[in-house]
C-alpha positions in Angstrom: 38.1 17.0 -19.2 35.0 18.2 -17.3 33.7 15.4 -15.1 30.3 15.7 -13.4 30.5 15.7 -9.7 28.4 13.4 -7.5 25.9 14.9 -5.1 28.3 14.2 -2.3 31.1 16.0 -4.1 28.8 19.0 -4.7 28.2 19.3 -1.0 24.6 18.3 -1.2 22.8 17.3 2.0 21.6 13.8 2.5 18.4 12.8 0.7 15.1 14.1 2.0 13.7 12.6 5.2 10.9 10.9 3.3 13.5 8.7 1.7 14.0 7.0 5.1 10.3 6.3 5.7 8.9 2.8 5.2 7.4 2.0 1.8 3.9 3.2 1.2 2.3 -0.2 1.4 3.8 -0.9 4.8 2.7 2.5 6.1 -0.9 1.8 4.8 -0.9 -1.6 6.4 0.0 -0.1 9.7 -2.5 2.7 9.4 -5.4 0.3 8.5 -4.3 -2.8 10.5 -7.3 -2.6 12.9 -9.8 -2.2 10.1 -8.3 -5.1 8.1 -8.5 -7.4 11.1 -12.2 -6.7 11.7 -14.6 -9.4 10.7 -16.6 -9.0 7.5 -20.2 -7.9 8.4 -22.8 -10.6 8.0 -24.8 -8.5 5.7 -21.8 -8.1 3.3 -21.0 -11.8 3.6 -24.6 -12.5 2.5 -24.3 -10.2 -0.4 -21.1 -11.8 -1.6 -22.7 -15.3 -1.3 -25.7 -14.2 -3.4 -23.5 -12.7 -6.0 -21.4 -15.8 -6.2 -24.5 -17.9 -6.6 -25.7 -15.7 -9.5 -22.4 -15.9 -11.1 -22.3 -19.7 -10.8 -25.8 -20.0 -12.4 -24.4 -18.2 -15.5 -21.8 -20.8 -15.9 
């Protein structure tokens, strides 16, 4: 009977180094942490407020 060998049995090296890296989401959070912690600019807050007001008028 021919049984398939596991990767370890075939003498394969350990998985690629990227397999040991943190998940993508965690890496992105670390990369953009400073930006995410910045306050929202007042101009953008005003735009969001006006859009919400328009949306509420439609309801």
